NUZA-125690 format. One record per residue (C-alpha): residue number from 0; x, y, z. Coordinates in steps of 0.05 Angstrom, whole numbers. Layout:
REM NUZA-125690
(NUM (X Y Z))
...
//
This chain:
REM NUZA-125690
(0 (-1136 -303 12))
(1 (-1091 -281 68))
(2 (-1013 -274 65))
(3 (-1014 -348 44))
(4 (-1067 -359 -8))
(5 (-1106 -421 18))
(6 (-1148 -426 -46))
(7 (-1104 -483 -68))
(8 (-1125 -523 -5))
(9 (-1197 -507 -16))
(10 (-1191 -529 -89))
(11 (-1163 -597 -64))
(12 (-1224 -605 -19))
(13 (-1269 -597 -80))
(14 (-1227 -652 -117))
(15 (-1236 -697 -56))
(16 (-1312 -685 -55))
(17 (-1314 -702 -132))
(18 (-1276 -767 -118))
(19 (-1321 -784 -60))
(20 (-1382 -773 -107))
(21 (-1350 -818 -161))
(22 (-1334 -872 -111))
(23 (-1406 -871 -84))
(24 (-1431 -877 -155))
(25 (-1388 -940 -169))
(26 (-1406 -970 -104))
(27 (-1480 -959 -122))
(28 (-1468 -995 -189))
(29 (-1434 -1053 -158))
(30 (-1486 -1060 -105))
(31 (-1544 -1054 -155))
(32 (-1575 -995 -118))
(33 (-1610 -965 -178))
(34 (-1617 -958 -252))
(35 (-1545 -947 -282))
(36 (-1568 -890 -328))
(37 (-1603 -854 -271))
(38 (-1542 -863 -226))
(39 (-1498 -837 -281))
(40 (-1543 -775 -292))
(41 (-1542 -760 -219))
(42 (-1467 -765 -216))
(43 (-1460 -719 -276))
(44 (-1508 -670 -243))
(45 (-1469 -674 -176))
(46 (-1400 -663 -211))
(47 (-1427 -604 -251))
(48 (-1453 -570 -188))
(49 (-1386 -580 -153))
(50 (-1350 -550 -213))
(51 (-1397 -491 -213))
(52 (-1389 -480 -137))
(53 (-1314 -483 -143))
(54 (-1313 -429 -197))
(55 (-1360 -386 -150))
(56 (-1313 -395 -93))
(57 (-1250 -378 -134))
(58 (-1283 -317 -163))
(59 (-1302 -293 -93))
(60 (-1230 -302 -70))
(61 (-1205 -252 -122))
(62 (-1252 -200 -92))
(63 (-1256 -154 -155))
(64 (-1331 -146 -150))
(65 (-1381 -126 -95))
(66 (-1404 -186 -56))
(67 (-1477 -183 -51))
(68 (-1517 -215 10))
(69 (-1543 -269 -34))
(70 (-1474 -285 -59))
(71 (-1450 -289 16))
(72 (-1507 -336 29))
(73 (-1488 -381 -28))
(74 (-1415 -384 -1))
(75 (-1445 -406 66))
(76 (-1487 -460 31))
(77 (-1429 -486 -6))
(78 (-1391 -489 57))
(79 (-1442 -540 87))
(80 (-1419 -593 37))
(81 (-1379 -647 78))
(82 (-1320 -692 60))
(83 (-1285 -744 101))
(84 (-1217 -733 135))
(85 (-1178 -797 153))
(86 (-1112 -766 177))
(87 (-1094 -732 242))
(88 (-1097 -657 233))
(89 (-1057 -641 295))
(90 (-991 -664 263))
(91 (-939 -619 229))
(92 (-966 -555 262))
(93 (-924 -495 286))
(94 (-924 -476 357))
(95 (-977 -419 347))
(96 (-1023 -464 303))
(97 (-1020 -519 355))
(98 (-1042 -470 410))
(99 (-1101 -448 371))
(100 (-1119 -518 352))
(101 (-1116 -543 425))
(102 (-1175 -495 442))
(103 (-1219 -552 416))
(104 (-1215 -626 432))
(105 (-1189 -671 374))
(106 (-1240 -709 333))
(107 (-1225 -783 320))
(108 (-1218 -803 249))
(109 (-1253 -818 202))
(110 (-1282 -746 213))
(111 (-1333 -707 173))
(112 (-1307 -640 154))
(113 (-1339 -579 119))
(114 (-1318 -557 52))
(115 (-1311 -484 82))
(116 (-1308 -468 154))
(117 (-1298 -414 206))
(118 (-1263 -450 264))
(119 (-1242 -427 329))
(120 (-1170 -439 312))
(121 (-1177 -393 253))
(122 (-1180 -334 305))
(123 (-1119 -300 333))
(124 (-1139 -267 398))
(125 (-1116 -196 413))
(126 (-1074 -200 475))
(127 (-1073 -124 494))
(128 (-1079 -59 461))
(129 (-1021 -23 431))
(130 (-1003 41 469))
(131 (-1027 82 405))
(132 (-1093 47 406))
(133 (-1110 65 478))
(134 (-1170 115 483))
(135 (-1126 165 521))
(136 (-1067 159 475))
(137 (-1025 224 469))
(138 (-1026 229 394))
(139 (-1100 241 385))
(140 (-1113 175 347))
(141 (-1184 154 343))
(142 (-1182 80 322))
(143 (-1238 32 310))
(144 (-1205 -30 340))
(145 (-1228 -102 317))
(146 (-1241 -151 371))
(147 (-1190 -200 347))
(148 (-1119 -192 319))
(149 (-1132 -233 260))
(150 (-1188 -278 233))
(151 (-1169 -331 183))
(152 (-1239 -359 178))
(153 (-1252 -386 107))
(154 (-1323 -364 101))
(155 (-1308 -297 137))
(156 (-1254 -282 87))
(157 (-1293 -302 25))
(158 (-1354 -261 46))
(159 (-1316 -193 48))
(160 (-1364 -146 15))
(161 (-1311 -104 -19))
(162 (-1239 -126 -38))
(163 (-1201 -180 1))
(164 (-1182 -145 67))
(165 (-1216 -164 131))
(166 (-1227 -111 185))
(167 (-1169 -141 221))
(168 (-1120 -137 163))
(169 (-1141 -68 145))
(170 (-1127 -46 216))
(171 (-1059 -75 213))
(172 (-1043 -43 145))
(173 (-1067 25 170))
(174 (-1019 18 229))
(175 (-963 45 180))
(176 (-996 114 187))
(177 (-998 109 262))
(178 (-923 89 263))
(179 (-907 145 214))
(180 (-938 198 256))
(181 (-905 169 322))
(182 (-836 166 289))
(183 (-839 235 254))
(184 (-865 271 315))
(185 (-803 248 354))
(186 (-757 283 304))
(187 (-728 351 315))
(188 (-751 384 251))
(189 (-728 455 233))
(190 (-781 508 233))
(191 (-795 503 161))
(192 (-807 430 163))
(193 (-844 423 229))
(194 (-912 406 194))
(195 (-880 346 159))
(196 (-917 299 210))
(197 (-982 329 193))
(198 (-973 324 119))
(199 (-945 255 118))
(200 (-993 227 171))
(201 (-1058 254 140))
(202 (-1061 220 75))
(203 (-1114 174 98))
(204 (-1161 224 132))
(205 (-1227 239 97))
(206 (-1264 304 89))
(207 (-1326 276 124))
(208 (-1286 256 186))
(209 (-1289 182 177))
(210 (-1215 177 159))
(211 (-1154 148 195))
(212 (-1122 154 246))
(213 (-1150 219 277))
(214 (-1217 224 241))
(215 (-1202 295 220))
(216 (-1253 333 182))
(217 (-1240 381 123))
(218 (-1235 441 165))
(219 (-1186 409 211))
(220 (-1140 393 156))
(221 (-1090 440 121))
(222 (-1088 449 44))
(223 (-1021 412 37))
(224 (-1051 354 79))
(225 (-1112 349 34))
(226 (-1068 353 -28))
(227 (-1023 295 -2))
(228 (-1087 254 5))
(229 (-1106 263 -66))
(230 (-1036 251 -90))
(231 (-1030 187 -50))
(232 (-1095 159 -76))
(233 (-1077 173 -147))
(234 (-1007 144 -141))
(235 (-1034 80 -109))
(236 (-1090 70 -162))
(237 (-1041 76 -220))
(238 (-979 40 -189))
(239 (-953 -14 -231))
(240 (-906 -43 -177))
(241 (-956 -69 -126))
(242 (-960 -147 -119))
(243 (-1032 -145 -94))
(244 (-1065 -106 -151))
(245 (-1066 -93 -224))
(246 (-1049 -21 -245))
(247 (-1110 22 -263))
(248 (-1115 58 -328))
(249 (-1116 136 -323))
(250 (-1191 142 -339))
(251 (-1209 88 -289))
(252 (-1166 122 -235))
(253 (-1199 192 -245))
(254 (-1270 157 -247))
(255 (-1256 122 -179))
(256 (-1231 187 -148))
(257 (-1294 223 -175))
(258 (-1333 176 -133))
(259 (-1289 189 -72))
(260 (-1302 264 -83))
(261 (-1378 253 -82))
(262 (-1372 214 -21))
(263 (-1334 270 14))
(264 (-1271 228 20))
(265 (-1227 277 -18))
(266 (-1231 354 -26))
(267 (-1276 371 -82))
(268 (-1242 437 -101))
(269 (-1171 408 -99))
(270 (-1196 350 -141))
(271 (-1222 399 -194))
(272 (-1153 436 -191))
(273 (-1118 368 -197))
(274 (-1159 359 -262))
(275 (-1159 428 -292))
(276 (-1084 438 -279))
(277 (-1068 377 -321))
(278 (-1021 353 -267))
(279 (-1051 284 -272))
(280 (-1034 279 -344))
(281 (-965 307 -333))
(282 (-954 252 -279))
(283 (-982 199 -325))
(284 (-935 220 -383))
(285 (-876 214 -338))
(286 (-889 152 -294))
(287 (-945 109 -322))
(288 (-936 52 -372))
(289 (-959 69 -443))
(290 (-1019 21 -439))
(291 (-1046 56 -377))
(292 (-1051 125 -411))
(293 (-1117 135 -446))
(294 (-1166 194 -457))
(295 (-1198 225 -398))
(296 (-1257 273 -408))
(297 (-1251 316 -346))
(298 (-1313 358 -365))
(299 (-1361 305 -335))
(300 (-1322 308 -268))
(301 (-1326 385 -262))
(302 (-1399 390 -251))
//
């Protein structure tokens, strides 16, 4: 899945592979290449395997479970299945698509194609680093920059260990924080608002120094900035207006945040205050859908 969900294209390839298996079965029957019952049993087994492989790929595309190494290997094995392309794949392309496609010479048809592939034309090269990503940038950003701007490789995207975002996509998404800081630091805030850029730009920092974009540690962040990080995470988990995710229930959101506390991603003392003050419940009563509000036993998160 990218901005355009290509799972429909992949599903059609599975359909093609099934039709090719059926055609091969009927050809074998006509040519008398085996016992009809045995050929039918072989076809049924092949079609059942293809159906199971498709369901596995479709589930991997959703990304709601951890992708174990053995599951990633199964994706790669499924991708080795071949089908026959008989049409020119250089027609109807946009300018950018054609540029990427022209990196490799065309293959005459009929051509064997893989069911899933990571091709060179799936990669969008990074032309140059943005000023904010330069090592000596004046904003103190410490960014882990992916080699490529984007990678649309099918196996690459299906084998993401957690979620559906590639390293390249996450870097682009995180750029909103960078741009927030750059923009806010240009504004002439009055004295009582001068720390707004710090508060607004620090909501993706983590207490252990692995956050974004400055890799600040707990002792380098003010209390309001650490509070903002907790508030931002809670709001994101429970939000019902995001097209890319289902809204979490209250108990699930608190449970996820407790793991983040254990991993030193959020301030443990402030998380405790978040629970004991009841502010999470007050927010839920005002802003969450009724079906999201369930019981939360905060005692088990205060140990």
